[in-house]
N, C-alpha and C positions, 0 to 999 in steps of 0.2 A: 147703428145707435149710437147718440151722444152721450155726453159724458155724466148725464144720470144714472143710465143703465150702465156703463162698461167699467165707472167707477164706482160711485155707490149703490148699484143691486147686486156689483160683482162682490163688494166688500157683503154685504149681509149675506147670500147666497156660500162667502166664505165664511164665516165664522158658522153658518149653519151647518156645514160639512163638516164641522169641528176642530177648525183653523184658533189660533186664537190670532188675539186685537193685532198684534206687533206682523203675525205672519200673513193673515187679511191684511192687512196694509200695505205691504210691497205687491201682493197678487194683485189689490184692487187699482194700485199704484202704474203698473206695470198695464192693466191692463185698457188704461184709460192712453199712456204715454205713446201705447203705440200709434195716436190719433196727434200726438204733440209733437214726434221726435222726426223732425222734416228737417234736421239738418245731416249732412254729411259728412264725409273726408277724414283727414289728420287733424287729431292732436297733438299737438308737440308742446314739448316740457324744456323745461330750463336746462336741464342735465342731457339734456337732445337725445331721450327715449319718446318715442312717438305707439299712438293710437288712432290704427282706423275703426271708425264708427257706420254704419250704414243707416240709412232713416229708414222708416215704417209710411209712412204719410206723407203724400205732395195737398197740397189745397185743390179743389176739385177744376176749379178753371187755371189754374198754375201751367204755364208752357210745356212743365216736362211730363206731362201726360198725354200730351201728343209725342213722344216718343216710346218707342216698343218695346225699348229696353226697360226700361224704367217702370211701366203697366206690368209688363211679369214677373218685376224684378219686387214690386209694391204691392200694385195691386191684386194680384194672384194671390202672392202669398201672406197677404197679412190683411185682407180686407174683404176678398174675394173669392173664397177658395171654390175651386173646381171641384162643381158636384156627379160628374160620373153618368147623368139622365139619372141618377140616382141607385145605380146596379155594381154589383160587386164588379171584382178584376177579370177579366173577361169575358165579361156580359155584355160589354158597349162597342167593343172593338172598332166595328164598323162605322159606327158614328163621327162625325165632321167634328177640327179639332172647336169649334166654335162649340157644336152642341154639348162636347166635352166638359168646357171647362163652366158652362152655367153654373151659377154659385145652388147650389139643393141642403135643405137645412138636414144635419144630423146626419151626412150620406156616408157612405162608407168610407170613402176618403178622409171626411173629416171625425171618424171613429180612429183610424189609424192612427192619423195626427197625435190623437189625446193617447191611444195607444205608446206613440214613440217617446210623448213628453213623460208621461208615467217612466217608462222604462229605462230613461236615460235622468233619472232626478237626484241620483247622486253630486251631479257634478255642483258647483257651488254656484251658481246661476238657476239652479234647480227648479227651485218658486219663481226666480221670475221669467221663467219659462212658461210656465203654468201659467201666470197672467198674463201672455202673450198669447199663450193658447185656448185661455179664455175669449179674449178678447176675438180671435177668431171664427171661433165656434159661437159666439155668440149672434155673428155678422152673419151666419149660415142662413138663419132666421129673419135676418131685417134686410139681406141683399137677396135672399132667394128668387131666381127667375132674371138674374139680373149677373152680368161677365164683366171681368176686370180689363178689357179692350175696348177699344172703338168698335164699335160692330152696330148691327141694325136694328141687332135680338132687342139693344137696349134704349129703341125708340119707344116712346110713351104717346099714347091721344088719348081723346076721349077720358081723361081724367078725372075723377069724380069722386067726393066727399061722403060723409056720411049722409045718408036719405038720398042716394041718387044727384044732389046738387055738381052742380060740375063747378070745379075749383077755380076761377075764375081768378081769383088772385094769383096761385100760381100758375095759371095762363100768361097770366101778364106780366111776371115776373121773367117768363123764360122767355118772352118777347123783347124785353128790358135787355134783355144779356148778348143778342145778336150776333152768336154762336157758330151761325152758318153751319158747311159740314162736319166742320173739326170733332163735331158732338155726334151721339153723346157716349161716353164714356163710365161705364159702373150704371148706376143709378142716378147720374145726373139730370137725365130729363126730366123727372119729379120730383129734384131737388130733396130736404128732407122727408120726405112723405115716408118712408122706410124706414126711420130712423125715430120716430115720434111715438112713444111705446100706447099711446090713449085712440089712435086718429084709424078708422074702418075707413076704406075705399079703393078704389081700383080702377085699374086703365086697358085700356087696348094697347099689346105690345108689337114692334116692329113685325111678326108671321100675324099679324092683323085675330091675334085671341084676347079677347077679354078677358082679364086675371083681377079677380077678390082676393084682398088683405084685410085680415083681422088683428091689427099688431097686438093687441091686449092678450090675445090667446096663443098668439105665437110667442111672443115675448115672457111670458110664463113658463109654456113650453121649456123656451132655452133658459128663463132661471132655473127648472126643475132638474131638465136634464145639465144643466153647470155644475149642481150638485150633485147629482150623480156620479158625474166626472170626477168632484174634486175629493170624492167620497172614498173613490177606487184609488186615487192617487194615495190620499192616507195612509192604506191598505197595503199598496205601493202594487195591485194585483185589478191591471184592467178588465181583468173577466169578473171581476167579485161583484154578487149580489145586493144592491143598497137600496135604501127605503128613498131618497132625493129629497125633494122636504119638505119637512113638519107641517101637517096638515094643518092646523091655527098659523104657521106663521105667510102661508103659501095663500093663504086666503089673504096675509094683511098685505103680501107684496102686490096679487091681481088688484087689491085696488085700492093702489094707490100708481098703482097702470094704467089705471081707470080711472082715477078723478084728478090724476094731477098732470094737468090740463097745458101750462104754457106752452106758447111757441118755441118760446128762448131756454133750451135747454141748461142753461148754467143756471137760469130761474125756478125750473124742474130740481136740478140737483141739490141748490140749497135747502127745497122743502125735503128732497129723500135726506140731506145730514142734520136737518131736525128731528127727525122721526128715529134714527137712530143714536144721536142726541138722549134726545128724551124716550128711550127704551124700549120706544114700541114695538119692538121684536125679543122673541123668546132669549136672546143672549146677552138681553139686560141694555143702558147705556152704556155706549163708545164715544167718544170727541176723534173726528175722523177728518183730516184736511185733505186739498192736494192743491199743491206748490208745483204748477210745472217747470218752470222759468225761471232764472231772477235771484233773489235775497229766500235763500230757507227752500231752494230747490233739488234736488238729487245733484244735478247737474254742477250747482255754487257747492256744496258739501264736498264733492270729488276735486272738481279745479279751482276753486275758486270765482271762476266769473259770474258774475251777476246779469253780463248782457243775454239776450236771448239769443241774438245771431253771433257766431265766431269764425274771425276772418280767416284767412290762411297764413299769415304773417304773424298771428298772435303765437303769443309764448304762454304756459302756465307753470306756476311752483309744483317740481312733483312732489309728493305724500306718499310713502309707503303702503297708508290704505289706501288709496285709489285702487290695485289689484282689486280690496275688496268691498268695494268700493257697491251700493246699489246701482249707482249709476254704468259703470261698468260692465253689471252683472247683466243691465237689463240690458245694453248692447250685443253683449256675448250671446245672451239668450236670442237677440234677434236673428244673427248670425246662426245660432246651430238650431232655428225656427225653418228660417230660409231654406238654410240648405236641407234640410230632412224634409220641408214640401216639392223641391225643385227637382232635388239628384234623389234622394229613397222614395219616396212614395209616389209621387205624379208618375214617372216612366212606368209604376209596375202600372199604374189605367192607360198605357200608349199616349200617354200626354205630355210632348214636350215644352217645356214652358221657359230653361235654362237660358 
């Protein structure tokens, strides 16, 4: 999914789940920042303090995608959550590693991820972790049938758009990449098709099976399940019976998913922000913005830099407020989430990805 869903729709869903504007803003910022936090390493301060943060994203054609450890530490826990073939613990033990890690919507692993987030919400970064979790949870719908490693399971051919038309534009783009045997990783072979909310499309996967996708239905289901998860978070009860999206708002979300058809995710994002500002949803009008880096960003407020990329020799002025800053809490949440997925949850399903 792209910024229109991860930021704007996540905000809408958080508000409908009962969060205040300020809390929903944090959740939505974190949900999107998972895609924008592509720097890692040590932050050094002028008083000799240090903070090590990790990255949760690489560009799809970044050379680091070719390193297996980077795949396991970035793509698997943050973007292509393994689905264990949709089966619970102990019922898929004989499957291959690749079959175990193919992404499945709302899998038992995804539900365990949400449970861990709810049960550990009292940490300072609890709300930030909820945002990270919502990003990963939403992607189990968008990235279904793909895996976060380089493998033939991610191959795609005979890609068709609505009405069975061959996606020639996409085919031409792929030809121009000239990416050879190092691809595919994740859903790279179909580019942004899984992430655009209005698309209905199909393709033939690496096992020569035709896959049909209906993004509007998938994205709406994701939004409803996210609302349920956030309602349970509010109740501090991962088993609570909750209603999900209010019916009137659900219809509005469905209509916007289907009718906001710009190929550029940022243009779709602007339309969602306008709808939020205009009070199209039952929680009323709200002003929502997102600045990933540079002036006004969380990173700028935390360590004072306006640069998009910091270097190993940079030194930053230390402030006591850093320890409770949204930027640090986000990165703390990333590390807590990754550890929980790789070291606590996946091993219970016989998956070793750490």
